[in-house]
C-alpha positions, 0 to 999 in steps of 0.5 A: 958614571953610569948606574946600571941595572938588571931588572929581572933576577928569578926569585928563588924560595931558597934564601942562600940562592937569592943571597948569592944572585944579589951578591954576585950582581952588586959585585959585577957593578949593578946598582939595582936589581928587581926580584922577578915573581912569574904569575901564570894563571891556567884554565883549570884553576885559579892560582893565587897571585904571589906576595912579595917577600920583604928584602930584609928576609932575603938578604941582610945586610945589602952588599955594597956595589963594586966601585960605589960606596953604597949598598945595592937597591933591590926592588920587587917585580911581578910578571903576568904571563898572559894567555887570555885577557882575563888573566890581567886585572888592572885594578887588583890590590895584590899588584900594589905591593909590587914595585914593577908590574910587567906582562908577557902576552903570548898572542897578537891580540894581547900584545896589541892591548898590552901596547895600547891599554894596559897600565903596565911598565914592561912588556917581556918578549918571549925567548924560549920559542918562536913568536906566533905573530909579527911586531906591528909598527903601530902598537910598538909606537903606541907603547913608546909614546906611553912610556912602556918598555919592551924587555929582552932577556938573554939567560935563555941563550946561555942555557941552550943553543935552540933557545939561543936562536929563538932569542936572537931571532925575536929580539932582532924582529923587535928591533926592526919595529922599534928602532932600538927605542924603549928596549931594556936588557936583563938577565931573568937568571936563576943561578949566579953563573948566568949573570953577566957584566954590564959590558958583556951585556952591552956587547951582546946588544949589538948581536941583537941589533941595537947601536953601541949607544943604545945598548948602554941605555938598555942597562942604564938610563932606559932602566931608570926610566921604568923605574920612574914610570912605576913610581908615577904610576903607583902615585899620581899617574904623572910628573908635576914640576915647577919653573921660575918665571920672571915678572915683568915689573921686577928689575932682574938682570937680563931683562930688556930696558926700555930705549926711550926712558932709559939711559943704560949703555947700549940702548937705542936713543930717540934720535930727535930728542937726544943729543948723544953721540952717534944719533942721527940728527934732524938735517934741516934743524941741526947744524952739527958737523956731518949732517946732511944740509938743505941744498936750496937754503944753504950756501955751503961748499960743494952744494949744487947751485941754482941754474937760473930763476924761473927755470924748471927744476927738471931743466936745470943745467949740471955745472961744468967741472974744470980742472985748473 
C-alpha cells in the first residue's frame, strides 16, 4: 500500500484551524504532512525567520491515519520567497529547526542558482502569477541530478479561476522541461475544504501533464525521497550503506569449484589424467571403445589400407568398393 504525503499545509496561529487541517489530512489518507512557514524578506526591513511551533502545541493527540493503525506524522517546513540572492543564507542557524527547507525564486537568475548551488530540498513554482522566465533544460536537469524536487500546489486553482489558468500554464511548462521527474504535488491549503484526497490529486496531475505513474509518485515515493534528502542534508550529507562480500577462501555455497582439483559433480575433468565417463581419451595411448585409432599402426576393420610400399602418400590409390 502506498504511503501518501502532503508536504505543504499552511501554518496558522489558530490552534483550532491547525487541528482541523491535520485531522482532515489524516481522514483523507495522508500519512505525513508538513506545516509550512513562509518567510518573505523585504528591502525596507529585515524580518526575523519564524520559529517552528512544537507539534504537541498544535495538536495533541495526533489523529490516526484512515486505513492505518498509526498516527499521522507532522513535519515543520520553511519556505523562503527569494527576490534577491541575499535573502537565502545557507548556513543560518535558524534553518536547523525545520525538517524541510524550500525556496521560491522569482527571477531566472535565482532559479538557476537554486537548481545548481543552494542546498535545499524543494523548489516551489509560483502559481499565483505568470512566470517572468522560461524553464531551461540545463538547470532543471542539474536539480534532478542533485536530488532537489519541484513543487506545484493546487489550492490556488480552487480559490480563483484566474489563478487556475496560471497554475495549469506554469505546471505544463515545468513538465515539458523536467519530463515529469522530481515533481511533487501539494495542497498549500489554508482551510480544510481546500484539501483533496490522494486519488483526486493524481487525476489533477494528468491535467498538469504528468503520466499516470508519475502522478502517483508525485504524492508518494517522490515525497518520501524529499524527506530522506532532508535527513541526509542535516546529518552527513550522504548515505552510507554496507554490502556483504564473499571471500575467496570461504567455502560458501555457490562458489565456482576448481575443475582439476575438485571431484564435484558437474565439474569439467582433465581429459588426459581422468578416466571418468564422458571424458575425451587420448587416441593413441587409449584403447577405449569409441576412440579414434591410429590408422597406420592399427589393423582395425574400416581403416584405409596402405596402397603400396614406397609410394608417395599423396599418390596412394583409394580402395575400390564393390557390392557383393
